[in-house]
N, C-alpha and C positions, 0 to 999 in steps of 0.2 A: 451333535453340536459343539461340545467339549473340543474335537478335533478343528472344527471352525473357529472355533475363538482363539485357540492357544496352540495351534499346531499338531503336531505328532502326539500319540494319547498314552507312548511308551516314555515319555520325557516329561518332567518339570521345569518349565521355562522361569528364569529369575524372577520375573515381572511381578509372578505369584506371588512374591515372598515380600513385596513392597509395600508401607505403612498406608494402609487407607486413607485416601484423599490427596496423596503425593503422587506427583509425576515427574518422572525422567525424562527427557526431551532425548530421541534417538540421535539429534541432527548435529554436525561437527564431530570434534573431538570427545566429546562427552559419549556422542553415539557409538562411537568406534569402540570408547571403553565397556559400553554396555552391551553391545553386540559379542564382545570377547569375554567377558563374563555370563552371558547366557550362554555361550556355547561350552563353555568350561562348566558351568552349572548343571548341562543336561544329564540325567543320570539312566540310561537305560535298563531293561532288568536283566542283560546279562552281564552288567557293572555290580549289581547290589552283592554285598557281601554277607555271609553268614554272621548274625548278633549274637552275642551271648543271650541266656537268659533273661539275664536282670537288665537286658536293653540297651547296654553300653559297649563300646567297641571292645573286642577280644584283648586282652592283657597280652604281650609280649612275655613268655616265660625266659629266665635269664639264668642260666646253670653255669656252674662252673667247668672249665675244661679236664680238670683234674678228677680221674675216676667217676664222672657223671655226677659227683655230689652237688649239692646246691650249696653256694656261697652263703656265708654267715652274717648278719647284720644285727650288733649287738647296740639295741636302743635301751638308752636310760634317761626317764624323766618322772619328776615327782606327783606330777599331775594324771592322775589314773585313766582321765578320759584321752588325753593327748599320747598317753603312753599307748592304749588301747586301739587309738586311729592309727596313729603310725606304724604298728606292729602289723593290725590288718592289712594295711596298703601295703606294705613293704613283704609281706607273706603272699598276697595275691600276683604279685610279680613274679614269684618264683623261688625266693629268697627263705633260708632257714633263719628264723629270728629269735635271738634272745633275749628278752624283757627283763630289765631292773628298775624298782621303784626309790631306789637310792643306791649311791656309790659304795656303802658297806657291803651291800649284797654281790655286788659286781666284782668288788677286790676278793671276796670270800669264793667264789665261785671259779670255774675252769673254762677258759675261753678259747677259743681257737686261736693258732699265733700264726695260719697264715690262710690264705683265701676267705678273710675277714675284715671288718671294718667297724664302725662304732659311729652311731646318731647319739649324740649327749646334749641336754639340755644345759646352759649355762649356769643357770638359777637353782642349784640343786640344795637342799638343806644340810649336808652334812661337811660338803666340800663343794668348790664351784667346777664346773664341767674342766676348765683347764687344770685346777688342782688333780681332778681323778685322772685326766689325760696324762699327765706327770709323774703320777703313783705307778700307772700302769707301765709307762715306759721305763721307770728306776727299777720296779720289779721284773724287767724284760718281757713282759707281757704287752707293749705297746700296740696300739693297731691304729693305720689310718683314722682319721676324727672328723667327723662333720659335725660343728656346734650346730645349735639350734637357740634362738632365744626371742624374747616377745619384747625387749627393751634393747633401744638403740642411744644409750648416753655413754661418756666418757669412759666410765669404769666397765663397761660391757665391752666397750670397743679395745682398752688395755689386754682385758680378759682374753678377748679372741687373739690379739696378737702375740700373748705370753704361749698360748696353745700350739700354734703352727698348722691349724687345721688345712686339711682339703679344701673346705667352705665353710663359710658361717651364714646361715640363713634365719631368715625373721618370720616369725610365726605372723599369721596362717602360712605354711611352707606350701609352695607351688610345687604338685606331684611332678612335674617334669624337670624342673630342676633340682628336685631331691635325687630321684632316679640318676641324673646325670651325676650328681655329685656323690653318690655310692658307684657307678660305674668309675670313675675316678679314683677312689679310695681303693676299690679292690683292685685295680691295676696297679696300685702301688703297694699292695697287700704282699705281691711276690715278690716284691725287691727286699733288699738286705736293710737297707733306710727304711724303717715304718713309719716315719715321720717327716 
Protein backbone atom coordinates (compact mmCIF):
# COMPACT_ATOMS: atom_id res chain seq x y z
CA UNK A 1 0.00 0.00 0.00
CA UNK A 2 2.87 2.40 0.80
CA UNK A 3 4.31 1.84 -2.68
CA UNK A 4 0.97 2.55 -4.30
CA UNK A 5 0.52 5.82 -2.40
CA UNK A 6 4.01 7.30 -2.61
CA UNK A 7 6.01 5.50 -5.28
CA UNK A 8 9.20 3.66 -4.49
CA UNK A 9 9.49 2.29 -0.95
CA UNK A 10 13.22 3.05 -0.77
CA UNK A 11 12.78 6.82 -1.06
CA UNK A 12 11.08 9.55 0.92
CA UNK A 13 9.09 12.03 -1.17
CA UNK A 14 9.16 15.67 -0.17
CA UNK A 15 5.36 15.98 0.01
CA UNK A 16 5.31 13.76 3.11
CA UNK A 17 7.05 16.55 4.99
CA UNK A 18 4.42 19.22 4.20
CA UNK A 19 2.40 20.77 7.00
CA UNK A 20 -0.90 18.89 7.45
CA UNK A 21 -3.79 20.63 5.74
CA UNK A 22 -1.62 22.39 3.14
CA UNK A 23 -1.56 21.61 -0.54
CA UNK A 24 1.08 22.56 -3.08
CA UNK A 25 -0.23 22.61 -6.63
CA UNK A 26 2.03 20.70 -9.05
CA UNK A 27 0.85 22.84 -11.98
CA UNK A 28 2.93 25.40 -13.88
CA UNK A 29 6.20 26.86 -12.60
CA UNK A 30 5.42 25.86 -9.04
CA UNK A 31 4.99 22.28 -10.27
CA UNK A 32 8.42 22.33 -11.90
CA UNK A 33 10.03 23.58 -8.68
CA UNK A 34 8.14 20.97 -6.68
CA UNK A 35 9.25 18.15 -8.99
CA UNK A 36 12.89 19.34 -8.79
CA UNK A 37 12.71 19.51 -4.99
CA UNK A 38 11.11 16.07 -4.81
CA UNK A 39 13.76 14.48 -7.00
CA UNK A 40 16.51 16.14 -4.97
CA UNK A 41 14.88 15.09 -1.69
CA UNK A 42 14.71 11.37 -2.49
CA UNK A 43 17.14 9.38 -0.37
CA UNK A 44 17.93 5.82 -1.33
CA UNK A 45 19.42 3.29 1.11
CA UNK A 46 22.79 3.53 -0.67
CA UNK A 47 22.95 7.27 0.04
CA UNK A 48 22.55 6.99 3.80
CA UNK A 49 25.67 8.02 5.68
CA UNK A 50 26.83 6.67 9.00
CA UNK A 51 25.88 8.95 11.88
CA UNK A 52 27.68 9.45 15.16
CA UNK A 53 26.20 7.87 18.29
CA UNK A 54 24.80 11.23 19.41
CA UNK A 55 22.62 11.37 16.30
CA UNK A 56 24.29 14.44 14.83
CA UNK A 57 26.29 14.51 11.64
CA UNK A 58 29.96 13.58 11.94
CA UNK A 59 32.30 16.47 12.71
CA UNK A 60 35.25 17.01 10.42
CA UNK A 61 38.49 16.95 12.37
CA UNK A 62 40.85 19.84 11.67
CA UNK A 63 44.51 19.18 12.27
CA UNK A 64 47.64 21.12 11.63
CA UNK A 65 49.83 20.19 8.71
CA UNK A 66 52.86 20.73 10.94
CA UNK A 67 54.02 17.49 12.54
CA UNK A 68 50.43 16.19 12.78
CA UNK A 69 49.67 18.31 15.83
CA UNK A 70 46.25 19.82 16.41
CA UNK A 71 46.06 23.59 16.11
CA UNK A 72 45.50 25.44 19.37
CA UNK A 73 42.61 27.78 20.10
CA UNK A 74 42.94 29.95 23.20
CA UNK A 75 39.49 30.80 24.63
CA UNK A 76 39.05 33.63 27.14
CA UNK A 77 35.62 34.34 28.64
CA UNK A 78 34.60 35.26 32.19
CA UNK A 79 31.21 33.49 31.91
CA UNK A 80 31.87 29.86 32.99
CA UNK A 81 28.99 28.43 30.93
CA UNK A 82 30.12 30.21 27.74
CA UNK A 83 33.75 29.23 28.36
CA UNK A 84 32.78 25.58 28.86
CA UNK A 85 30.44 25.49 25.84
CA UNK A 86 32.94 27.14 23.48
CA UNK A 87 35.76 24.91 24.71
CA UNK A 88 33.74 21.74 24.16
CA UNK A 89 32.51 22.84 20.74
CA UNK A 90 36.00 23.71 19.54
CA UNK A 91 37.48 20.48 20.96
CA UNK A 92 34.90 18.37 19.09
CA UNK A 93 36.29 19.81 15.86
CA UNK A 94 39.73 18.41 16.73
CA UNK A 95 41.45 21.52 18.05
CA UNK A 96 43.52 21.72 21.21
CA UNK A 97 41.87 24.26 23.54
CA UNK A 98 43.44 26.38 26.27
CA UNK A 99 40.62 27.95 28.31
CA UNK A 100 41.02 30.96 30.62
CA UNK A 101 38.39 32.69 32.73
CA UNK A 102 40.30 35.96 33.12
CA UNK A 103 43.05 37.87 31.28
CA UNK A 104 45.60 37.66 34.11
CA UNK A 105 45.49 33.85 33.95
CA UNK A 106 46.30 33.96 30.23
CA UNK A 107 49.06 36.55 30.65
CA UNK A 108 50.71 34.35 33.32
CA UNK A 109 50.58 31.23 31.11
CA UNK A 110 52.64 29.94 28.25
CA UNK A 111 50.79 29.95 24.95
CA UNK A 112 51.92 28.72 21.54
CA UNK A 113 53.41 31.32 19.21
CA UNK A 114 52.34 29.63 15.95
CA UNK A 115 49.55 27.40 14.73
CA UNK A 116 47.21 29.05 17.22
CA UNK A 117 44.57 31.73 17.54
CA UNK A 118 42.39 33.29 20.24
CA UNK A 119 38.66 33.57 20.82
CA UNK A 120 38.27 36.42 23.30
CA UNK A 121 35.24 37.99 24.94
CA UNK A 122 35.35 41.78 24.75
CA UNK A 123 33.75 42.38 28.14
CA UNK A 124 36.25 40.88 30.56
CA UNK A 125 36.53 42.02 34.21
CA UNK A 126 40.25 42.86 34.50
CA UNK A 127 40.70 44.43 31.06
CA UNK A 128 38.80 44.47 27.78
CA UNK A 129 39.41 41.88 25.10
CA UNK A 130 41.09 44.48 22.90
CA UNK A 131 43.41 45.49 25.77
CA UNK A 132 44.30 41.82 26.24
CA UNK A 133 45.15 41.47 22.54
CA UNK A 134 47.32 44.61 22.76
CA UNK A 135 49.09 43.36 25.92
CA UNK A 136 49.91 40.06 24.24
CA UNK A 137 51.16 41.79 21.08
CA UNK A 138 53.40 44.15 23.10
CA UNK A 139 54.90 41.17 24.94
CA UNK A 140 55.64 39.45 21.61
CA UNK A 141 52.98 36.77 22.12
CA UNK A 142 50.23 38.20 19.93
CA UNK A 143 47.96 35.77 18.10
CA UNK A 144 45.22 36.36 15.54
CA UNK A 145 42.08 37.11 17.53
CA UNK A 146 38.37 36.50 17.12
CA UNK A 147 36.38 38.76 19.41
CA UNK A 148 32.99 37.75 20.76
CA UNK A 149 30.47 39.95 22.52
CA UNK A 150 26.86 40.13 23.57
CA UNK A 151 26.70 43.90 23.07
CA UNK A 152 26.43 46.01 19.93
CA UNK A 153 26.83 49.60 21.08
CA UNK A 154 29.23 52.36 20.01
CA UNK A 155 31.72 51.63 22.82
CA UNK A 156 31.89 47.96 21.81
CA UNK A 157 32.30 48.89 18.14
CA UNK A 158 35.21 51.17 19.10
CA UNK A 159 36.87 48.34 21.07
CA UNK A 160 36.47 46.00 18.10
CA UNK A 161 38.10 48.52 15.76
CA UNK A 162 41.03 49.04 18.17
CA UNK A 163 41.79 45.31 18.36
CA UNK A 164 41.92 44.66 14.58
CA UNK A 165 40.43 41.17 14.98
CA UNK A 166 40.11 38.53 12.29
CA UNK A 167 36.37 38.56 13.09
CA UNK A 168 33.96 40.01 15.62
CA UNK A 169 31.06 37.69 16.46
CA UNK A 170 27.95 38.43 18.46
CA UNK A 171 26.53 36.02 21.03
CA UNK A 172 24.96 33.59 20.55
CA UNK A 173 27.77 32.61 18.19
CA UNK A 174 26.86 30.64 15.07
CA UNK A 175 28.95 27.45 14.90
CA UNK A 176 29.74 27.66 11.17
CA UNK A 177 30.72 31.33 11.41
CA UNK A 178 32.96 30.58 14.38
CA UNK A 179 34.80 27.78 12.59
CA UNK A 180 35.18 29.89 9.44
CA UNK A 181 36.75 32.64 11.58
CA UNK A 182 39.03 30.12 13.32
CA UNK A 183 40.20 28.80 9.94
CA UNK A 184 41.02 32.35 8.77
CA UNK A 185 42.82 33.13 12.03
CA UNK A 186 44.90 29.95 11.85
CA UNK A 187 45.85 30.76 8.26
CA UNK A 188 47.24 34.08 9.55
CA UNK A 189 48.98 32.42 12.49
CA UNK A 190 51.87 31.14 10.38
CA UNK A 191 52.60 34.61 8.94
CA UNK A 192 55.11 37.04 10.43
CA UNK A 193 52.46 39.72 11.09
CA UNK A 194 50.19 38.08 13.61
CA UNK A 195 47.48 40.75 13.62
